[in-house]
Backbone as a printed PyTorch tensor [residue, N CA C, xyz], in Angstrom:
tensor([[[ 37.4760,   7.5730, -31.8680],
         [ 37.0050,   6.2040, -31.8440],
         [ 35.6780,   6.0800, -31.0990]],

        [[ 35.5540,   6.8240, -29.9650],
         [ 34.3130,   6.7720, -29.1920],
         [ 33.1370,   7.2690, -30.0110]],

        [[ 33.3450,   8.3720, -30.7710],
         [ 32.2690,   8.9330, -31.5750],
         [ 31.8200,   7.9370, -32.6450]],

        [[ 32.7700,   7.2280, -33.2420],
         [ 32.4430,   6.2390, -34.2630],
         [ 31.6250,   5.1100, -33.6560]],

        [[ 32.0350,   4.6270, -32.4860],
         [ 31.3150,   3.5460, -31.8150],
         [ 29.9060,   3.9720, -31.4290]],

        [[ 29.7670,   5.1610, -30.8550],
         [ 28.4470,   5.6660, -30.4620],
         [ 27.5610,   5.8390, -31.6910]],

        [[ 28.1220,   6.3900, -32.7650],
         [ 27.3680,   6.5610, -34.0000],
         [ 26.9100,   5.2160, -34.5550]],

        [[ 27.7980,   4.2140, -34.5390],
         [ 27.4590,   2.8760, -35.0290],
         [ 26.3210,   2.2710, -34.2070]],

        [[ 26.4170,   2.3700, -32.8850],
         [ 25.3700,   1.8230, -32.0120],
         [ 24.0370,   2.5130, -32.2770]],

        [[ 24.0360,   3.8420, -32.3940],
         [ 22.8080,   4.5750, -32.6610],
         [ 22.2090,   4.2140, -34.0200]],

        [[ 23.0530,   4.0200, -35.0270],
         [ 22.5690,   3.6030, -36.3420],
         [ 21.9660,   2.1960, -36.2980]],

        [[ 22.5830,   1.3010, -35.5390],
         [ 22.0340,  -0.0560, -35.3890],
         [ 20.6740,  -0.0210, -34.7080]],

        [[ 20.5570,   0.7660, -33.6440],
         [ 19.2730,   0.8930, -32.9420],
         [ 18.2270,   1.4900, -33.8800]],

        [[ 18.6080,   2.5140, -34.6550],
         [ 17.6700,   3.1280, -35.5980],
         [ 17.2210,   2.1260, -36.6520]],

        [[ 18.1380,   1.3230, -37.1720],
         [ 17.7820,   0.3260, -38.1900],
         [ 16.8290,  -0.7230, -37.6240]],

        [[ 17.0990,  -1.1850, -36.3970],
         [ 16.2280,  -2.1840, -35.7710],
         [ 14.8340,  -1.6080, -35.5530]],

        [[ 14.7600,  -0.3630, -35.0820],
         [ 13.4540,   0.2270, -34.7950],
         [ 12.6450,   0.4690, -36.0620]],

        [[ 13.3130,   0.7750, -37.1680],
         [ 12.6000,   1.0050, -38.4220],
         [ 12.1150,  -0.3070, -39.0300]],

        [[ 12.9340,  -1.3580, -38.9550],
         [ 12.6100,  -2.6200, -39.6120],
         [ 11.7050,  -3.5370, -38.7930]],

        [[ 11.7180,  -3.4130, -37.4920],
         [ 10.9350,  -4.3160, -36.6440],
         [  9.4580,  -3.9330, -36.6770]],

        [[  8.5990,  -4.9080, -36.5920],
         [  7.1480,  -4.6910, -36.5640],
         [  6.6230,  -5.0140, -35.1680]],

        [[  5.7220,  -4.2070, -34.6180],
         [  5.2140,  -4.4970, -33.2790],
         [  4.2960,  -5.7180, -33.2580]],

        [[  4.4900,  -6.5810, -32.2640],
         [  3.6070,  -7.7320, -32.0590],
         [  2.4050,  -7.3040, -31.2100]],

        [[  2.6880,  -6.6910, -30.0820],
         [  1.6630,  -6.1370, -29.2030],
         [  1.9640,  -4.6570, -29.1040]],

        [[  1.0320,  -3.8120, -29.4980],
         [  1.3830,  -2.4060, -29.6510],
         [  1.2540,  -1.5480, -28.4000]],

        [[  0.6600,  -2.0690, -27.3310],
         [  0.5740,  -1.2610, -26.1030],
         [  0.4770,  -2.1700, -24.8860]],

        [[  0.8470,  -1.5750, -23.7250],
         [  0.7410,  -2.3230, -22.4750],
         [  0.5030,  -1.3610, -21.3200]],

        [[ -0.2240,  -1.8430, -20.3620],
         [ -0.5200,  -1.1180, -19.1330],
         [  0.0160,  -1.9860, -17.9980]],

        [[  0.8420,  -1.4050, -17.1080],
         [  1.5180,  -2.1840, -16.0700],
         [  1.1680,  -1.6220, -14.6950]],

        [[  0.7370,  -2.4950, -13.7890],
         [  0.5510,  -2.1680, -12.3780],
         [  1.6510,  -2.8600, -11.6040]],

        [[  2.3710,  -2.1230, -10.7170],
         [  3.5050,  -2.7050, -10.0030],
         [  3.4760,  -2.4040,  -8.5110]],

        [[  4.1370,  -3.2890,  -7.7900],
         [  4.3590,  -3.1180,  -6.3590],
         [  5.8170,  -3.4600,  -6.1030]],

        [[  6.4960,  -2.6340,  -5.3070],
         [  7.9120,  -2.8790,  -5.0830],
         [  8.3620,  -2.4920,  -3.7010]],

        [[  9.6140,  -2.8350,  -3.4220],
         [ 10.2130,  -2.3920,  -2.1680],
         [ 11.5410,  -1.7300,  -2.4730]],

        [[ 11.9330,  -0.8370,  -1.5770],
         [ 13.1420,  -0.0500,  -1.7520],
         [ 14.1420,  -0.4130,  -0.6480]],

        [[ 15.0750,  -1.3140,  -0.9720],
         [ 16.0470,  -1.7180,   0.0400],
         [ 17.0790,  -0.6330,   0.3340]],

        [[ 17.2470,   0.3120,  -0.5930],
         [ 18.2570,   1.3560,  -0.3980],
         [ 17.7070,   2.7000,  -0.8290]],

        [[ 17.6920,   3.6520,   0.0920],
         [ 17.2990,   5.0250,  -0.1920],
         [ 18.2220,   5.9410,   0.5940]],

        [[ 18.8200,   6.9050,  -0.1070],
         [ 19.7150,   7.8690,   0.5250],
         [ 19.2190,   9.2730,   0.2500]],

        [[ 19.0460,  10.0600,   1.3080],
         [ 18.6620,  11.4680,   1.1920],
         [ 19.8840,  12.3430,   1.3730]],

        [[ 20.0340,  13.3310,   0.4950],
         [ 21.1300,  14.2940,   0.5960],
         [ 20.5550,  15.6980,   0.6010]],

        [[ 21.1230,  16.5600,   1.4430],
         [ 20.7050,  17.9560,   1.5210],
         [ 21.9350,  18.8440,   1.5020]],

        [[ 21.8220,  19.9660,   0.7510],
         [ 22.9170,  20.9280,   0.6790],
         [ 22.3750,  22.3170,   0.9730]],

        [[ 22.9970,  22.9980,   1.9570],
         [ 22.5630,  24.3270,   2.3580],
         [ 23.7920,  25.1680,   2.6640]],

        [[ 23.9580,  26.2500,   1.9360],
         [ 25.0650,  27.1910,   2.1150],
         [ 26.4160,  26.4850,   2.1570]],

        [[ 26.6340,  25.5640,   1.2330],
         [ 27.9110,  24.8730,   1.1180],
         [ 28.0910,  23.6700,   2.0230]],

        [[ 27.1680,  23.4410,   2.9490],
         [ 27.2500,  22.2840,   3.8400],
         [ 26.3470,  21.1650,   3.3270]],

        [[ 26.8740,  19.9490,   3.3110],
         [ 26.1010,  18.8020,   2.8250],
         [ 25.9130,  17.7820,   3.9350]],

        [[ 24.7210,  17.1970,   3.9550],
         [ 24.4490,  16.0830,   4.8650],
         [ 23.8080,  14.9680,   4.0480]],

        [[ 23.9600,  13.7540,   4.5220],
         [ 23.3990,  12.5980,   3.8310],
         [ 23.0040,  11.5610,   4.8660]],

        [[ 21.8870,  10.8890,   4.6370],
         [ 21.4540,   9.8240,   5.5370],
         [ 20.5790,   8.8350,   4.7910]],

        [[ 20.5470,   7.6230,   5.2690],
         [ 19.7210,   6.5790,   4.6910],
         [ 18.3500,   6.5840,   5.3520]],

        [[ 17.4090,   5.8900,   4.7280],
         [ 16.0810,   5.7620,   5.3110],
         [ 15.8120,   4.2910,   5.6040]],

        [[ 14.7210,   4.0550,   6.3070],
         [ 14.2650,   2.6820,   6.5180],
         [ 13.8150,   2.0920,   5.1910]],

        [[ 13.5870,   0.7820,   5.1580],
         [ 13.0690,   0.1370,   3.9520],
         [ 11.7610,   0.7920,   3.5370]],

        [[ 11.5370,   0.8860,   2.2270],
         [ 10.3320,   1.5270,   1.7440],
         [  9.5160,   0.6280,   0.8410]],

        [[  8.2780,   1.0210,   0.6300],
         [  7.3710,   0.3180,  -0.2750],
         [  6.9080,   1.3300,  -1.3120]],

        [[  6.8060,   0.8640,  -2.5490],
         [  6.3980,   1.7320,  -3.6430],
         [  5.3840,   1.0070,  -4.5150]],

        [[  4.4840,   1.7640,  -5.1090],
         [  3.5420,   1.2190,  -6.0720],
         [  3.5550,   2.1200,  -7.2920]],

        [[  3.1980,   1.5800,  -8.4290],
         [  3.2310,   2.3950,  -9.6340],
         [  2.3550,   1.8600, -10.7370]],

        [[  2.1320,   2.7190, -11.7250],
         [  1.4400,   2.3050, -12.9290],
         [  2.0680,   3.0110, -14.1180]],

        [[  2.0930,   2.2950, -15.2430],
         [  2.7090,   2.8170, -16.4530],
         [  1.8810,   2.3990, -17.6620]],

        [[  1.8840,   3.2480, -18.6650],
         [  1.2510,   2.9310, -19.9360],
         [  2.2910,   3.1350, -21.0310]],

        [[  2.4920,   2.1290, -21.8910],
         [  3.4510,   2.2200, -22.9920],
         [  2.7540,   1.9680, -24.3120]],

        [[  3.1230,   2.7500, -25.3150],
         [  2.6800,   2.5530, -26.6910],
         [  3.9270,   2.2150, -27.5110]],

        [[  3.9240,   1.0320, -28.1240],
         [  5.0740,   0.6070, -28.9260],
         [  5.0320,   1.2540, -30.2990]],

        [[  6.1800,   1.8100, -30.6940],
         [  6.3180,   2.3900, -32.0220],
         [  6.6540,   1.3040, -33.0330]],

        [[  7.2880,   0.2450, -32.5450],
         [  7.6440,  -0.9300, -33.3430],
         [  7.8930,  -2.0690, -32.3610]],

        [[  8.5790,  -3.1090, -32.7660],
         [  8.7820,  -4.2650, -31.8880],
         [  9.8390,  -4.0280, -30.8080]],

        [[ 10.5430,  -2.8940, -30.8680],
         [ 11.6450,  -2.6340, -29.9360],
         [ 11.3920,  -1.4300, -29.0430]],

        [[ 10.9310,  -0.3310, -29.6040],
         [ 10.8620,   0.9510, -28.8930],
         [  9.4270,   1.2770, -28.4780]],

        [[  9.2750,   1.6870, -27.2200],
         [  7.9780,   2.1280, -26.7160],
         [  8.1450,   3.4440, -25.9700]],

        [[  7.1560,   4.3030, -26.0910],
         [  7.0920,   5.5390, -25.3220],
         [  5.9310,   5.4170, -24.3520]],

        [[  6.0920,   6.0040, -23.1630],
         [  5.0360,   5.8540, -22.1860],
         [  4.9660,   6.9810, -21.1810]],

        [[  3.9630,   6.8750, -20.3360],
         [  3.7440,   7.7840, -19.2160],
         [  3.5340,   6.9360, -17.9740]],

        [[  3.9110,   7.4720, -16.8320],
         [  3.7270,   6.7110, -15.6100],
         [  3.7730,   7.5690, -14.3670]],

        [[  3.4490,   6.9290, -13.2800],
         [  3.5460,   7.5500, -11.9680],
         [  3.8320,   6.4560, -10.9540]],

        [[  4.3930,   6.8510,  -9.8500],
         [  4.5840,   5.9150,  -8.7420],
         [  4.3390,   6.6710,  -7.4430]],

        [[  4.1600,   5.9180,  -6.3880],
         [  3.9720,   6.5170,  -5.0710],
         [  4.8400,   5.7550,  -4.0870]],

        [[  5.7860,   6.4660,  -3.4820],
         [  6.6370,   5.8890,  -2.4380],
         [  5.9440,   6.1470,  -1.1050]],

        [[  5.5180,   5.0820,  -0.4390],
         [  4.8260,   5.2300,   0.8370],
         [  5.7460,   5.8690,   1.8720]],

        [[  5.1700,   6.6090,   2.8350],
         [  6.0000,   7.2800,   3.8440],
         [  6.8650,   6.3000,   4.6320]],

        [[  8.0930,   6.7240,   4.8840],
         [  9.0170,   5.9550,   5.7150],
         [  9.9110,   6.9360,   6.4460]],

        [[ 10.4460,   6.4910,   7.5610],
         [ 11.2550,   7.3610,   8.4050],
         [ 12.7170,   7.3510,   7.9620]],

        [[ 13.3750,   8.4810,   8.1920],
         [ 14.8210,   8.5180,   8.0360],
         [ 15.4290,   7.7540,   9.2130]],

        [[ 16.6740,   7.3470,   9.0800],
         [ 17.3000,   6.5410,  10.1370],
         [ 17.3690,   7.2530,  11.4750]],

        [[ 17.4420,   8.5890,  11.4620],
         [ 17.4610,   9.3080,  12.7370],
         [ 16.0490,   9.6360,  13.2360]],

        [[ 15.0080,   9.1250,  12.5210],
         [ 13.6040,   9.3390,  12.8740],
         [ 13.2080,  10.8060,  12.9340]],

        [[ 13.9450,  11.6800,  12.2280],
         [ 13.6470,  13.1070,  12.2590],
         [ 12.3840,  13.4420,  11.4830]],

        [[ 12.1110,  12.7060,  10.4000],
         [ 10.9330,  13.0020,   9.5940],
         [ 10.5330,  11.8020,   8.7570]],

        [[  9.3050,  11.8330,   8.2730],
         [  8.8370,  10.8680,   7.2860],
         [  9.0490,  11.4570,   5.9000]],

        [[  9.4280,  10.6120,   4.9410],
         [  9.5610,  11.0800,   3.5670],
         [  8.6900,  10.2240,   2.6630]],

        [[  8.2150,  10.8530,   1.5950],
         [  7.4060,  10.1790,   0.5980],
         [  7.4870,  10.9970,  -0.6820]],

        [[  7.3760,  10.3300,  -1.8310],
         [  7.4330,  11.0140,  -3.1160],
         [  6.3800,  10.4560,  -4.0540]],

        [[  5.9840,  11.2940,  -5.0030],
         [  5.1140,  10.8580,  -6.0790],
         [  5.6650,  11.4060,  -7.3940]],

        [[  6.5170,  10.6300,  -8.0720],
         [  7.0170,  11.0690,  -9.3770],
         [  5.9690,  10.8740, -10.4770]],

        [[  5.9260,  11.8180, -11.3990],
         [  5.1360,  11.7310, -12.6260],
         [  6.1490,  11.8240, -13.7590]],

        [[  6.1130,  10.8960, -14.7200],
         [  7.2110,  10.8570, -15.6930],
         [  6.7780,  10.3780, -17.0700]],

        [[  7.6080,  10.7430, -18.0600],
         [  7.5500,  10.1790, -19.4050],
         [  8.6470,   9.1220, -19.4600]],

        [[  8.4250,   8.0480, -20.2200],
         [  9.3810,   6.9380, -20.2150],
         [  9.6570,   6.4510, -21.6320]],

        [[ 10.8390,   5.8870, -21.7960],
         [ 11.2650,   5.2340, -23.0260],
         [ 11.6640,   3.8150, -22.6600]],

        [[ 11.1610,   2.8290, -23.4100],
         [ 11.4970,   1.4330, -23.1450],
         [ 12.0640,   0.8090, -24.4120]],

        [[ 13.1620,   0.0760, -24.2600],
         [ 13.7620,  -0.6830, -25.3550],
         [ 13.7230,  -2.1490, -24.9630]],

        [[ 13.1130,  -2.9840, -25.7980],
         [ 13.0340,  -4.4060, -25.4790],
         [ 13.7380,  -5.2360, -26.5440]],

        [[ 14.0430,  -6.4750, -26.2040],
         [ 14.7090,  -7.3560, -27.1560],
         [ 13.7700,  -7.6350, -28.3270]],

        [[ 14.2920,  -7.5560, -29.5500],
         [ 13.4420,  -7.7000, -30.7340],
         [ 13.3670,  -9.1210, -31.2810]],

        [[ 13.4930, -10.1290, -30.4370],
         [ 13.5180, -11.5040, -30.9100],
         [ 12.1380, -11.9490, -31.3570]],

        [[ 12.0460, -12.5030, -32.5480],
         [ 10.7500, -12.9790, -33.0300],
         [ 10.3770, -14.2600, -32.2860]],

        [[  9.1040, -14.4570, -32.0840],
         [  8.6330, -15.6260, -31.3590],
         [  8.6410, -15.4380, -29.8560]],

        [[  9.1680, -14.3160, -29.3890],
         [  9.2070, -14.0510, -27.9490],
         [  8.4380, -12.7680, -27.6430]],

        [[  7.3100, -12.5710, -28.3120],
         [  6.6150, -11.3040, -28.1570],
         [  6.0920, -11.0890, -26.7350]],

        [[  5.8790, -12.1360, -25.9460],
         [  5.4340, -11.9710, -24.5660],
         [  6.5220, -12.2730, -23.5470]],

        [[  7.6870, -12.7060, -24.0070],
         [  8.8170, -12.9570, -23.1120],
         [ 10.0130, -12.1870, -23.6520]],

        [[ 10.4720, -11.1870, -22.8930],
         [ 11.5720, -10.3560, -23.3720],
         [ 12.2570,  -9.6540, -22.2050]],

        [[ 13.4930,  -9.2290, -22.4530],
         [ 14.2150,  -8.3560, -21.5240],
         [ 14.0500,  -6.9300, -22.0270]],

        [[ 14.2190,  -5.9620, -21.1170],
         [ 14.0940,  -4.5710, -21.5240],
         [ 14.9350,  -3.6660, -20.6350]],

        [[ 15.2000,  -2.4870, -21.1340],
         [ 15.7800,  -1.4190, -20.3180],
         [ 14.8950,  -0.1960, -20.5290]],

        [[ 14.8740,   0.6720, -19.5450],
         [ 13.9900,   1.8320, -19.6280],
         [ 14.6570,   3.0560, -19.0280]],

        [[ 14.1990,   4.1930, -19.4710],
         [ 14.6280,   5.4740, -18.9290],
         [ 13.3950,   6.3140, -18.6800]],

        [[ 13.4670,   7.1730, -17.7010],
         [ 12.3070,   7.9950, -17.3660],
         [ 12.7610,   9.3670, -16.9030]],

        [[ 11.9400,  10.3680, -17.1740],
         [ 12.2310,  11.7320, -16.7420],
         [ 10.8980,  12.4390, -16.4810]],

        [[ 10.8740,  13.2590, -15.4420],
         [  9.6420,  13.9650, -15.0970],
         [  9.8240,  14.8280, -13.8630]],

        [[  8.7640,  14.9390, -13.0960],
         [  8.7860,  15.7560, -11.8950],
         [  8.5610,  14.9180, -10.6500]],

        [[  9.2340,  15.2890,  -9.5620],
         [  9.1020,  14.5950,  -8.2780],
         [  8.3360,  15.4910,  -7.3170]],

        [[  7.1910,  15.0080,  -6.8690],
         [  6.4010,  15.7530,  -5.8920],
         [  6.7720,  15.2220,  -4.5080]],

        [[  7.4720,  16.0340,  -3.6800],
         [  7.8350,  15.5640,  -2.3440],
         [  6.6660,  15.7040,  -1.3800]],

        [[  6.5700,  14.7540,  -0.4510],
         [  5.5570,  14.7960,   0.6010],
         [  6.2670,  14.4850,   1.9090]],

        [[  6.8850,  15.5140,   2.4830],
         [  7.7010,  15.3580,   3.6780],
         [  6.9230,  15.8210,   4.9010]],

        [[  7.2520,  15.2480,   6.0470],
         [  6.6270,  15.6900,   7.2960],
         [  7.6780,  16.3570,   8.1740]],

        [[  7.2160,  17.0390,   9.2060],
         [  8.0920,  17.6940,  10.1880],
         [  9.0920,  18.6280,   9.5200]],

        [[  8.5780,  19.6020,   8.7590],
         [  9.4400,  20.5390,   8.0320],
         [  9.7910,  21.7790,   8.8480]],

        [[  9.2230,  21.9310,  10.0280],
         [  9.4950,  23.0840,  10.8970],
         [  9.2910,  24.4050,  10.1630]],

        [[  8.2170,  24.5250,   9.4110],
         [  7.8830,  25.7720,   8.7260],
         [  8.4820,  25.9270,   7.3450]],

        [[  9.3240,  25.0270,   6.9020],
         [  9.9160,  25.1170,   5.5660],
         [  8.8710,  24.7550,   4.5160]],

        [[  9.0560,  25.2650,   3.3060],
         [  8.1670,  24.9810,   2.1850],
         [  8.8780,  24.0580,   1.2140]],

        [[  8.1990,  22.9870,   0.7940],
         [  8.7890,  22.0410,  -0.1550],
         [  8.3350,  22.3580,  -1.5700]],

        [[  9.2480,  22.1760,  -2.5440],
         [  8.9330,  22.4540,  -3.9390],
         [  9.3330,  21.2740,  -4.8080]],

        [[  8.5300,  21.0380,  -5.8460],
         [  8.7600,  19.9520,  -6.7960],
         [ 10.0760,  20.1560,  -7.5350]],

        [[ 10.7230,  19.0340,  -7.8870],
         [ 11.9630,  19.0930,  -8.6420],
         [ 11.9990,  18.0370,  -9.7310]],

        [[ 13.1430,  17.8900, -10.3480],
         [ 13.3400,  16.9550, -11.4490],
         [ 13.4390,  15.5200, -10.9410]],

        [[ 12.7950,  14.6190, -11.6480],
         [ 12.8780,  13.1830, -11.3750],
         [ 13.4540,  12.5050, -12.6030]],

        [[ 14.3990,  11.5920, -12.3990],
         [ 14.9070,  10.8000, -13.5190],
         [ 15.3910,   9.4590, -13.0050]],

        [[ 15.3790,   8.4710, -13.8990],
         [ 15.7860,   7.1360, -13.4890],
         [ 16.0300,   6.2280, -14.6790]],

        [[ 16.6690,   5.1020, -14.4010],
         [ 16.9180,   4.0580, -15.3980],
         [ 16.5500,   2.7210, -14.7760]],

        [[ 16.1380,   1.7900, -15.6230],
         [ 15.7420,   0.4830, -15.1230],
         [ 16.0980,  -0.6170, -16.0940]],

        [[ 16.0890,  -1.8160, -15.5670],
         [ 16.3160,  -3.0100, -16.3740],
         [ 15.3930,  -4.0910, -15.8280]],

        [[ 14.8810,  -4.9340, -16.7220],
         [ 13.9650,  -5.9570, -16.2510],
         [ 13.6430,  -6.9790, -17.3100]],

        [[ 12.6670,  -7.8070, -17.0010],
         [ 12.1960,  -8.7940, -17.9630],
         [ 10.7040,  -8.9980, -17.7810]],

        [[ 10.0890,  -9.4680, -18.8640],
         [  8.6620,  -9.7090, -18.8950],
         [  8.4210, -11.1360, -19.3650]],

        [[  7.6250, -11.8710, -18.6110],
         [  7.2450, -13.2330, -18.9760],
         [  5.7240, -13.2720, -18.9570]],

        [[  5.1470, -13.3180, -20.1510],
         [  3.6980, -13.2490, -20.3020],
         [  3.1650, -12.0130, -19.5920]],

        [[  2.3900, -12.1530, -18.5250],
         [  1.8240, -10.9950, -17.8340],
         [  2.6430, -10.5240, -16.6390]],

        [[  3.7070, -11.2320, -16.2930],
         [  4.5430, -10.8740, -15.1440],
         [  5.6980,  -9.9760, -15.5830]],

        [[  5.9110,  -8.8790, -14.8460],
         [  7.0190,  -7.9540, -15.1060],
         [  7.8510,  -7.8340, -13.8380]],

        [[  9.1660,  -8.0520, -13.9660],
         [ 10.1110,  -7.8630, -12.8610],
         [ 11.0850,  -6.7760, -13.3070]],

        [[ 11.3170,  -5.7700, -12.4340],
         [ 12.1550,  -4.6390, -12.8390],
         [ 12.9190,  -4.0750, -11.6500]],

        [[ 14.1480,  -3.6420, -11.8990],
         [ 14.9570,  -2.9140, -10.9170],
         [ 15.1800,  -1.5090, -11.4700]],

        [[ 14.9170,  -0.4920, -10.6430],
         [ 15.0180,   0.8960, -11.0810],
         [ 15.8870,   1.6920, -10.1120]],

        [[ 16.8280,   2.4370, -10.6760],
         [ 17.6020,   3.4120,  -9.9090],
         [ 17.0520,   4.7830, -10.2930]],

        [[ 16.5990,   5.5480,  -9.3050],
         [ 15.9770,   6.8400,  -9.5990],
         [ 16.4290,   7.8990,  -8.5990]],

        [[ 16.3380,   9.1530,  -9.0440],
         [ 16.6740,  10.2940,  -8.1980],
         [ 15.5090,  11.2690,  -8.2080]],

        [[ 15.0090,  11.6000,  -7.0120],
         [ 13.9740,  12.6050,  -6.8110],
         [ 14.6610,  13.8700,  -6.3040]],

        [[ 14.6550,  14.9340,  -7.0930],
         [ 15.2150,  16.2130,  -6.6590],
         [ 14.0870,  17.1070,  -6.1720]],

        [[ 14.3520,  17.8990,  -5.1550],
         [ 13.3730,  18.8380,  -4.6390],
         [ 14.1070,  19.9130,  -3.8620]],

        [[ 13.4110,  20.9830,  -3.5130],
         [ 14.0120,  22.0470,  -2.7180],
         [ 13.1290,  22.3440,  -1.5150]],

        [[ 13.7610,  22.8360,  -0.4750],
         [ 13.0710,  23.3100,   0.7200],
         [ 13.4440,  24.7690,   0.9100]],

        [[ 12.4470,  25.6210,   1.0720],
         [ 12.6960,  27.0330,   1.3650],
         [ 12.5710,  27.2180,   2.8600]],

        [[ 13.6150,  27.7630,   3.4770],
         [ 13.6040,  27.9140,   4.9260],
         [ 12.5760,  28.9620,   5.3430]],

        [[ 11.9870,  28.8290,   6.5380],
         [ 10.9060,  29.7200,   6.9630],
         [ 11.3550,  31.1570,   7.2000]],

        [[ 12.6200,  31.3950,   7.5020],
         [ 13.1090,  32.7340,   7.8110],
         [ 13.7990,  33.3830,   6.6080]],

        [[ 13.5370,  32.8740,   5.3780],
         [ 14.1760,  33.3760,   4.1580],
         [ 15.6970,  33.3530,   4.2540]],

        [[ 16.2310,  32.3100,   4.8890],
         [ 17.6810,  32.1710,   5.0100],
         [ 18.2990,  31.5680,   3.7510]],

        [[ 17.4720,  31.0690,   2.8450],
         [ 17.9680,  30.4720,   1.6220],
         [ 17.2010,  29.2150,   1.2660]],

        [[ 17.6910,  28.5610,   0.2350],
         [ 17.0590,  27.3500,  -0.2740],
         [ 17.9420,  26.1500,   0.0110]],

        [[ 17.3280,  25.0750,   0.4420],
         [ 18.0330,  23.8080,   0.6780],
         [ 17.7870,  22.9240,  -0.5370]],

        [[ 18.8620,  22.5730,  -1.2490],
         [ 18.7530,  21.6740,  -2.3960],
         [ 18.8500,  20.2440,  -1.8980]],

        [[ 17.8820,  19.4210,  -2.2800],
         [ 17.8050,  18.0580,  -1.7620],
         [ 17.6310,  17.0660,  -2.9070]],

        [[ 18.0830,  15.8430,  -2.6580],
         [ 17.7350,  14.7530,  -3.5630],
         [ 17.6300,  13.4710,  -2.7700]],

        [[ 16.8580,  12.5650,  -3.3130],
         [ 16.6300,  11.2680,  -2.6920],
         [ 16.9020,  10.2060,  -3.7500]],

        [[ 17.9450,   9.4050,  -3.5490],
         [ 18.3220,   8.3620,  -4.4950],
         [ 17.7600,   7.0350,  -4.0100]],

        [[ 17.0660,   6.3320,  -4.9110],
         [ 16.4400,   5.0760,  -4.5240],
         [ 16.7750,   3.9640,  -5.5110]],

        [[ 16.8410,   2.7630,  -4.9800],
         [ 16.8480,   1.5510,  -5.7920],
         [ 15.5670,   0.8190,  -5.4270]],

        [[ 14.7320,   0.5580,  -6.4400],
         [ 13.4490,  -0.0880,  -6.2070],
         [ 13.3810,  -1.3780,  -7.0050]],

        [[ 12.9340,  -2.4440,  -6.3650],
         [ 12.7170,  -3.7380,  -7.0170],
         [ 11.2150,  -3.9510,  -7.1300]],

        [[ 10.7360,  -4.0140,  -8.3730],
         [  9.2920,  -4.1110,  -8.6330],
         [  8.9060,  -5.4820,  -9.1840]],

        [[  7.6970,  -5.9070,  -8.8390],
         [  7.0150,  -7.0200,  -9.5010],
         [  5.6620,  -6.4660,  -9.9150]],

        [[  5.2510,  -6.7890, -11.1360],
         [  3.9940,  -6.2140, -11.6040],
         [  3.2640,  -7.0940, -12.5830]],

        [[  2.0700,  -6.6660, -12.9460],
         [  1.2320,  -7.3570, -13.9250],
         [  1.0190,  -6.4500, -15.1160]],

        [[  1.1230,  -7.0510, -16.2910],
         [  0.9920,  -6.3250, -17.5430],
         [ -0.3320,  -6.7060, -18.2030]],

        [[ -1.0640,  -5.6770, -18.6430],
         [ -2.3090,  -5.8670, -19.3820],
         [ -2.0900,  -5.3260, -20.7800]],

        [[ -2.3800,  -6.1410, -21.7990],
         [ -2.1620,  -5.7020, -23.1770],
         [ -3.4830,  -5.4970, -23.8910]]])
C-alpha cells in the first residue's frame, strides 16, 4: 500500500511539473536569519558528547531557475557567524555550499505569492576555533525548509545538519562531528 501511495504522489508531482508553465523563471534571494537552536555532537572511539550553542546569526544567498511553475533548481551558500558553545570552550561557524530543489504551490494568479518547501545538499566548511592542534575537514551538508513568499519578501524555516571531522593532533583517530541547526530566515527576492 505504501508503494502505491508513494508512486501515486510522485506521478501527481510529475504531471503538475510537466503541465505547469513558469510565470517567473528565476529568482535571486538574499537572506538574514537567526538560529534559536543549534546542537553540536561529537563521537570519538565510541564515546558521544552533545551540547547546545548560544543563539546564532546566519546570512545567505540563493539562485533558483524554475523548470516550470512548480519546480526550481538552484545553488546557494550561507554563512553562520561565529558563536560560542554553552561551555564557552570554542567558537563555531560554518559555511555550507549547496545545490537546492524548491517546490512551490502551482496556483494561477499567485505567481508572486506562494508557499514552498525546499531541500538542499552540499558541503559544510567548518570554521572552528580553539582546536588544540586538531585539523578540521569538510563534510556533508543537508537540510529541508518550508516557507512562503509574498511579492519580494521571503520567510523560511530551515532544519539543517553540518557534518565535519576533526583529526586529532597525535594521530589518535578521527572525531566525527555534526551540528544540527534550526534557522529562521527573512529575505528579499529579486526576479
